MDTraj code that builds the backbone (N, CA, C; nanometers):
import mdtraj as md
import numpy as np

residues = "MET LYS ILE GLN THR GLU ARG ARG ASP ASN VAL HIS ILE VAL THR LEU GLU GLU LYS ARG LEU ASP SER ARG ILE ALA ALA GLU PHE LYS ASN HIS LEU LEU GLU MET ILE ASN LYS GLU GLN LYS LEU LYS ILE LEU ILE ASP LEU LYS ALA VAL ASP PHE ILE ASP SER SER GLY LEU GLY ALA ILE VAL SER THR LEU LYS ASN ILE ALA LYS LYS GLY GLU LEU LYS ILE ALA ASN PRO GLN THR GLN VAL LYS ASP MET PHE GLU LEU THR ARG LEU ASN LEU VAL PHE ASN ILE TYR ASP ASP LEU GLU ALA GLY LEU ASN ASN PHE LYS GLN".split()
xyz = np.array([
    [-0.1598, 1.1223, 1.1385],
    [-0.1155, 1.0889, 1.0172],
    [-0.2901, 1.1319, 0.9061],
    [-0.1923, 1.1367, 0.8081],
    [-0.2777, 1.1886, 0.6872],
    [-0.3085, 1.0729, 0.5458],
    [-0.3813, 1.0579, 0.5783],
    [-0.4240, 0.9383, 0.4694],
    [-0.5285, 1.0130, 0.3752],
    [-0.5017, 1.0022, 0.2391],
    [-0.6191, 1.0288, 0.1426],
    [-0.6878, 0.8981, 0.0352],
    [-0.7931, 0.9259, 0.0605],
    [-0.8095, 0.7823, -0.0154],
    [-0.9320, 0.8219, -0.1011],
    [-0.9764, 0.7870, -0.2413],
    [-1.0161, 0.8331, -0.3849],
    [-1.0169, 0.6980, -0.4497],
    [-1.1699, 0.6694, -0.5072],
    [-1.2408, 0.5977, -0.5649],
    [-1.2197, 0.6088, -0.7022],
    [-1.1212, 0.5152, -0.8123],
    [-1.0997, 0.5547, -0.9537],
    [-1.1137, 0.4093, -0.9948],
    [-1.2149, 0.4044, -1.0993],
    [-1.2930, 0.2866, -1.1237],
    [-1.2422, 0.1433, -1.0553],
    [-1.3092, 0.1529, -0.9665],
    [-1.3044, 0.0136, -0.8343],
    [-1.2084, -0.0166, -0.8155],
    [-1.1606, 0.0922, -0.7883],
    [-1.0567, 0.0667, -0.6732],
    [-0.9924, 0.1772, -0.6038],
    [-0.9572, 0.1723, -0.4883],
    [-0.9249, 0.2837, -0.3479],
    [-0.7951, 0.2395, -0.3975],
    [-0.7662, 0.4325, -0.3628],
    [-0.6019, 0.4368, -0.4217],
    [-0.6100, 0.5026, -0.2573],
    [-0.5260, 0.4859, -0.1520],
    [-0.4764, 0.4977, -0.0536],
    [-0.3337, 0.5853, -0.0667],
    [-0.3302, 0.7267, -0.0613],
    [-0.2156, 0.7523, -0.0838],
    [-0.2023, 0.8440, 0.0960],
    [-0.0592, 0.8094, 0.0937],
    [-0.0363, 0.8649, 0.2857],
    [0.0573, 0.9113, 0.2663],
    [-0.0131, 1.0364, 0.3097],
    [0.0650, 1.1699, 0.2871],
    [0.1923, 1.2221, 0.4041],
    [0.2731, 1.1406, 0.4713],
    [0.3537, 1.1086, 0.5314],
    [0.4961, 1.0813, 0.5064],
    [0.6429, 1.1727, 0.5330],
    [0.7525, 1.1331, 0.4970],
    [0.8269, 1.0300, 0.5196],
    [0.7375, 0.9437, 0.6463],
    [0.7871, 0.8442, 0.7321],
    [0.6842, 0.7175, 0.7128],
    [0.6740, 0.6600, 0.6858],
    [0.6230, 0.4915, 0.7283],
    [0.7122, 0.4329, 0.8495],
    [0.7199, 0.4439, 0.9759],
    [0.7616, 0.4177, 1.0560],
    [0.6511, 0.3595, 1.1958],
    [0.7775, 0.3039, 1.2775],
    [0.7021, 0.2260, 1.4090],
    [0.5761, 0.3774, 1.4284],
    [0.6283, 0.4746, 1.4350],
    [0.5115, 0.5973, 1.4605],
    [0.3592, 0.5991, 1.4470],
    [0.3524, 0.5647, 1.2713],
    [0.2577, 0.5787, 1.2439],
    [0.1650, 0.4273, 1.1970],
    [0.2478, 0.3240, 1.1661],
    [0.2581, 0.2015, 1.1077],
    [0.1022, 0.0881, 1.1987],
    [0.0882, 0.1208, 1.3322],
    [0.0041, 0.0671, 1.3204],
    [-0.1198, 0.1243, 1.2640],
    [-0.1374, 0.2576, 1.3035],
    [-0.3006, 0.3040, 1.2455],
    [-0.3143, 0.3279, 1.0850],
    [-0.2174, 0.3457, 1.0312],
    [-0.1707, 0.3251, 0.8830],
    [-0.2664, 0.1231, 0.8986],
    [-0.1994, 0.0843, 0.8563],
    [-0.2321, -0.1039, 0.9539],
    [-0.4043, -0.1057, 0.9691],
    [-0.4475, -0.0071, 1.0707],
    [-0.6018, -0.0239, 1.1136],
    [-0.6508, 0.0328, 1.0005],
    [-0.6183, 0.1505, 0.9458],
    [-0.7041, 0.2169, 0.8441],
    [-0.7216, 0.1204, 0.7218],
    [-0.6085, 0.0648, 0.6650],
    [-0.6546, -0.0088, 0.5746],
    [-0.7492, -0.1322, 0.5933],
    [-0.6871, -0.2038, 0.7160],
    [-0.8022, -0.3046, 0.7660],
    [-0.9996, -0.2851, 0.8117],
    [-0.9600, -0.1134, 0.8566],
    [-1.0956, -0.1370, 0.8436],
    [-1.2055, -0.1267, 0.6766],
    [-1.1080, -0.0878, 0.6260],
    [-1.1562, -0.0626, 0.4306],
    [-1.1998, -0.1954, 0.4042],
    [-1.0876, -0.2721, 0.4183],
    [-1.1099, -0.4552, 0.3929],
    [-1.2303, -0.5422, 0.4736],
    [-1.2495, -0.4857, 0.5939],
    [-1.3890, -0.5194, 0.6510],
    [-1.5039, -0.4835, 0.6084],
    [-1.5378, -0.3447, 0.5281],
    [-1.5850, -0.3245, 0.4804],
    [-1.6573, -0.3389, 0.3624],
    [-1.5851, -0.4108, 0.3248],
    [-1.6295, -0.4580, 0.1472],
    [-1.5862, -0.6200, 0.1032],
    [-1.6347, -0.6336, 0.0376],
    [-1.6553, -0.7718, 0.0326],
    [-1.5049, -0.8394, -0.0964],
    [-1.5399, -0.7257, -0.1606],
    [-1.4581, -0.7416, -0.2991],
    [-1.4359, -0.5826, -0.3072],
    [-1.2159, -0.5859, -0.2901],
    [-1.1101, -0.4889, -0.2726],
    [-1.0506, -0.4861, -0.3377],
    [-1.0144, -0.4057, -0.3711],
    [-0.8442, -0.3357, -0.4868],
    [-0.8446, -0.2505, -0.4199],
    [-0.7005, -0.2525, -0.3631],
    [-0.6708, -0.1276, -0.3039],
    [-0.5294, -0.0995, -0.3498],
    [-0.4971, 0.0031, -0.3957],
    [-0.3618, 0.0961, -0.4669],
    [-0.2792, 0.1305, -0.3167],
    [-0.2162, 0.1102, -0.2950],
    [-0.1325, 0.2381, -0.1686],
    [-0.0144, 0.2967, -0.2565],
    [-0.0317, 0.4287, -0.2599],
    [0.0134, 0.5336, -0.3362],
    [0.1659, 0.5816, -0.2264],
    [0.2852, 0.5596, -0.2658],
    [0.3732, 0.6023, -0.1559],
    [0.4751, 0.7052, -0.1982],
    [0.3939, 0.7653, -0.2926],
    [0.4504, 0.9035, -0.3414],
    [0.5414, 1.0153, -0.2462],
    [0.4926, 1.0415, -0.1112],
    [0.5387, 1.1533, -0.0266],
    [0.6133, 1.0620, 0.0307],
    [0.6305, 0.9139, 0.0684],
    [0.7211, 0.8860, 0.1592],
    [0.8819, 0.8623, 0.1849],
    [0.9320, 0.8421, 0.1968],
    [1.1001, 0.8703, 0.1836],
    [1.1731, 0.7899, 0.2538],
    [1.0625, 0.7339, 0.3455],
    [1.1615, 0.5902, 0.4114],
    [1.0312, 0.5120, 0.4990],
    [1.1052, 0.4180, 0.4855],
    [1.0256, 0.3022, 0.5631],
    [1.0907, 0.1819, 0.6131],
    [1.0463, 0.1778, 0.7700],
    [1.1357, 0.0613, 0.8181],
    [1.0457, -0.0511, 0.8502],
    [1.1184, -0.1615, 0.9026],
    [1.0193, -0.3079, 0.9354],
    [0.9222, -0.2878, 1.0048],
    [0.8138, -0.2000, 1.0542],
    [0.6917, -0.1489, 1.1171],
    [0.5856, -0.1380, 0.9890],
    [0.6469, -0.0299, 0.9295],
    [0.5810, -0.0240, 0.8157],
    [0.5697, -0.1138, 0.6970],
    [0.6833, -0.1383, 0.6518],
    [0.6726, -0.2981, 0.5856],
    [0.5922, -0.4188, 0.6402],
    [0.5971, -0.4270, 0.7676],
    [0.4202, -0.5249, 0.7943],
    [0.3224, -0.4864, 0.8145],
    [0.3654, -0.3680, 0.8427],
    [0.2145, -0.3077, 0.8475],
    [0.1309, -0.3601, 0.6848],
    [0.2147, -0.3293, 0.5309],
    [0.1923, -0.3409, 0.4333],
    [0.1792, -0.4849, 0.4129],
    [0.2419, -0.5892, 0.4810],
    [0.2304, -0.7599, 0.5074],
    [0.0924, -0.7376, 0.5622],
    [0.0906, -0.7475, 0.5950],
    [-0.0528, -0.7612, 0.7108],
    [-0.1521, -0.7310, 0.6631],
    [-0.1823, -0.6356, 0.5472],
    [-0.2623, -0.5634, 0.4795],
    [-0.2962, -0.7132, 0.3597],
    [-0.1624, -0.7404, 0.3467],
    [-0.1981, -0.8022, 0.2277],
    [-0.2556, -0.9529, 0.2379],
    [-0.2042, -1.0241, 0.3995],
    [-0.2789, -1.1329, 0.3893],
    [-0.4226, -1.0894, 0.4358],
    [-0.4632, -0.9991, 0.4888],
    [-0.5789, -1.0037, 0.4955],
    [-0.6423, -0.9529, 0.3752],
    [-0.6193, -0.9282, 0.3141],
    [-0.7039, -0.9097, 0.1480],
    [-0.7062, -1.0199, 0.0918],
    [-0.5939, -1.1016, 0.0993],
    [-0.5494, -1.2313, 0.0285],
    [-0.7251, -1.3012, -0.0378],
    [-0.8071, -1.3146, 0.0503],
    [-0.9390, -1.3952, -0.0086],
    [-1.0230, -1.3038, -0.0654],
    [-1.0399, -1.1463, -0.0534],
    [-1.1073, -1.0519, -0.0384],
    [-1.0834, -0.9403, -0.2081],
    [-0.9927, -0.9724, -0.1909],
    [-0.9460, -0.8180, -0.3232],
    [-0.7800, -0.8583, -0.3863],
    [-0.7274, -0.7294, -0.3884],
    [-0.5716, -0.7509, -0.4651],
    [-0.5561, -0.6565, -0.3776],
    [-0.4315, -0.6096, -0.3491],
    [-0.3275, -0.4998, -0.3380],
    [-0.2038, -0.4887, -0.4253],
    [-0.1629, -0.3416, -0.4146],
    [-0.0764, -0.3489, -0.5339],
    [-0.0109, -0.1680, -0.4801],
    [0.1116, -0.1370, -0.5054],
    [0.1973, -0.0607, -0.4233],
    [0.1976, 0.0065, -0.5527],
    [0.2208, 0.1558, -0.5547],
    [0.3119, 0.2449, -0.6430],
    [0.3485, 0.3524, -0.6545],
    [0.4256, 0.4204, -0.6697],
    [0.4775, 0.5194, -0.6667],
    [0.6370, 0.5481, -0.5595],
    [0.7128, 0.4274, -0.5488],
    [0.7934, 0.4296, -0.4432],
    [0.8878, 0.5018, -0.4540],
    [0.9176, 0.6081, -0.3867],
    [1.0593, 0.6874, -0.3990],
    [1.1665, 0.5497, -0.3782],
    [1.3103, 0.5964, -0.4293],
    [1.4188, 0.5196, -0.4659],
    [1.4087, 0.4462, -0.3184],
    [1.4392, 0.5044, -0.2306],
    [1.5087, 0.4490, -0.0885],
    [1.3896, 0.3200, -0.0381],
    [1.2293, 0.3332, -0.0566],
    [1.1372, 0.2674, -0.0391],
    [1.1447, 0.1163, -0.1086],
    [1.1736, 0.1829, -0.2348],
    [1.2122, 0.0931, -0.2939],
    [1.3019, -0.0095, -0.3023],
    [1.4473, 0.0683, -0.2645],
    [1.5140, -0.0598, -0.2164],
    [1.5399, -0.1352, -0.0871],
    [1.4197, -0.0608, -0.0572],
    [1.3700, -0.1296, 0.1071],
    [1.2765, -0.2563, 0.0796],
    [1.1932, -0.2945, -0.0035],
    [1.1687, -0.3607, -0.0611],
    [1.2126, -0.4541, -0.1021],
    [1.3156, -0.4354, -0.2258],
    [1.4194, -0.4780, -0.2461],
    [1.5015, -0.5787, -0.1804],
    [1.5695, -0.5195, -0.0841],
    [1.6589, -0.5920, 0.0362],
    [1.6088, -0.6496, 0.0967],
    [1.4583, -0.6725, 0.1140],
    [1.3869, -0.7465, 0.1979],
    [1.3123, -0.8610, 0.1384],
    [1.3278, -0.8695, -0.0184],
    [1.3328, -0.9242, -0.1095],
    [1.1108, -0.9091, -0.0992],
    [1.0570, -0.8514, -0.0456],
    [0.8871, -0.8159, -0.0622],
    [0.9340, -0.7742, -0.1953],
    [0.9667, -0.7321, -0.2638],
    [0.9139, -0.6982, -0.4203],
    [0.9065, -0.8217, -0.5010],
    [0.9076, -0.9525, -0.4425],
    [0.9211, -0.9998, -0.5137],
    [0.7620, -1.0845, -0.4792],
    [0.6810, -1.0251, -0.3817],
    [0.5737, -1.0537, -0.3017],
    [0.4586, -0.9303, -0.3374],
    [0.5432, -0.8636, -0.3676],
    [0.3846, -0.7515, -0.3630],
    [0.4536, -0.6984, -0.5582],
    [0.3301, -0.6450, -0.6346],
    [0.3190, -0.6195, -0.7226],
    [0.3657, -0.4373, -0.6989],
    [0.4554, -0.4163, -0.7862],
    [0.5055, -0.2293, -0.7447],
    [0.5120, -0.2258, -0.8759],
    [0.4623, -0.0706, -0.9062],
    [0.4955, -0.0074, -1.0173],
    [0.5144, 0.1338, -0.9687],
    [0.5759, 0.1711, -1.0667],
    [0.6612, 0.3134, -1.0837],
    [0.5526, 0.4300, -1.0785],
    [0.4642, 0.4049, -1.1186],
    [0.3442, 0.5252, -1.1155],
    [0.2480, 0.4931, -1.1237],
    [0.0969, 0.5752, -1.0462],
    [0.0031, 0.5223, -1.0399],
    [-0.1161, 0.4510, -1.1575],
    [-0.0777, 0.5076, -1.2801],
    [-0.1481, 0.4864, -1.3406],
    [-0.1345, 0.2987, -1.4162],
    [0.0014, 0.3120, -1.4116],
    [0.0410, 0.1724, -1.4388],
    [-0.0161, 0.1003, -1.3117],
    [-0.0271, 0.1389, -1.2209],
    [-0.0807, 0.0375, -1.1087],
    [-0.2566, -0.0048, -1.1158],
    [-0.2620, 0.1144, -1.1689],
    [-0.4591, 0.1618, -1.2165],
    [-0.5080, 0.0131, -1.2980],
    [-0.3728, 0.0192, -1.4297],
    [-0.4298, -0.0600, -1.4956],
    [-0.3718, -0.1664, -1.4828],
    [-0.3286, -0.2272, -1.4260],
    [-0.2606, -0.3318, -1.3573],
    [-0.3632, -0.4782, -1.2906],
    [-0.4651, -0.3799, -1.2508],
    [-0.5915, -0.4564, -1.1593],
    [-0.6856, -0.5347, -1.2652],
    [-0.7384, -0.6615, -1.1861],
    [-0.7725, -0.7577, -1.2917],
    [-0.9887, -0.6729, -1.2956],
    [-1.0071, -0.7016, -1.4050],
    [-1.1247, -0.5849, -1.4153],
    [-1.2251, -0.6691, -1.4152],
])
top = md.Topology()
chain = top.add_chain()
for i, resn in enumerate(residues, 1):
    res = top.add_residue(resn, chain, resSeq=i)
    for name in ("N", "CA", "C"):
        top.add_atom(name, md.element.get_by_symbol(name[0]), res)
traj = md.Trajectory(xyz[None], top)
């Protein structure tokens, strides 16, 4: 699994550089995010899904699990979902649970300072 992580203005940008977020990599992706959460007291994560063109229930579950684990310690937002991925968030109504932004800058600008 290819993940790039960078920090910008106290926000950890996690870019998944895979075309699919499915059962093949969902557990590893979730574990990577949970390790980040466990290392810091206050954490802001922006998941950049620009490369992902497919997400299944396992991938969605990994992101939901991350949201549950970060709830008391910080914030989690999503940026750059491709149309198919955005449609899955809407189909499952998770778009009502997550803050989803069409681009990285909009996501970064919407974190609490």
